[in-house]
C-alpha positions in Angstrom: -0.2 0.0 -0.3 1.2 3.6 -1.2 1.4 6.1 1.9 -0.7 8.9 0.9 0.8 12.5 -0.2 -0.2 15.5 1.7 -0.2 19.1 0.6 1.4 19.9 3.4 3.6 17.2 3.7 2.2 15.1 6.1 -1.0 14.8 8.2 1.4 14.8 12.2 2.4 18.0 10.8 -0.8 19.7 10.7 -1.9 17.8 14.0 1.4 19.8 15.3 0.6 23.0 13.4 -3.1 22.9 15.1 -1.7 22.3 18.5 0.5 25.5 18.5 -2.0 27.3 17.3 -3.7 26.2 20.2 -1.5 26.5 22.5 -0.9 30.4 21.7 2.6 29.5 20.1 1.9 29.8 16.6 4.3 30.8 13.8 3.5 31.7 10.4 5.0 28.7 8.5 2.1 26.3 11.4 -0.3 28.9 10.0 0.6 28.5 6.1 0.4 24.5 6.9 -3.3 24.7 8.4 -4.5 26.7 4.8 -2.4 24.7 2.6 -4.5 21.8 4.0 -8.1 24.2 4.6 -7.1 25.1 0.2 -6.6 21.2 -0.3 -10.0 20.3 0.7 -11.8 23.3 -0.6 -13.9 21.8 -2.9 -14.7 19.0 -0.9 -16.2 21.0 1.5 -18.0 23.3 -0.7 -19.5 20.5 -2.2 -20.7 19.1 1.3 -22.0 22.4 1.9 -24.3 22.6 -0.6 -25.3 19.5 -0.4 -26.4 19.9 3.3 -28.1 23.1 1.9 -30.2 21.6 -0.8 -31.5 19.0 1.9 -32.5 21.1 4.7 -33.9 23.8 2.0 -36.0 20.0 1.2 -37.1 19.7 4.7 -37.4 22.5 6.6 -37.0 25.5 3.9 -34.2 26.7 6.1 -31.5 28.3 3.3 -28.5 28.5 5.9 -26.1 26.1 6.4 -23.2 26.4 8.3 -19.6 24.7 7.9 -17.1 25.6 10.8 -14.2 28.1 9.9 -11.0 27.5 10.9 -11.7 30.2 14.1 -14.3 27.6 15.6 -12.3 24.7 14.8 -9.6 25.3 16.4 
């Protein structure tokens, strides 16, 4: 089995960056790593959000779906 290639190098790098951000000790590189990972998944997140929005609209008439952003995840 081949090892997954992540846009920012490795999953552990993202985890370490997230830990430093939560501790308030983030470097510019840590912030870059997190943004790079989020950008790599933007298409999937947008598609998922659209699906949720359509399902919610059909069931309840609501037209607002909120996907957590970086500030609420960390």
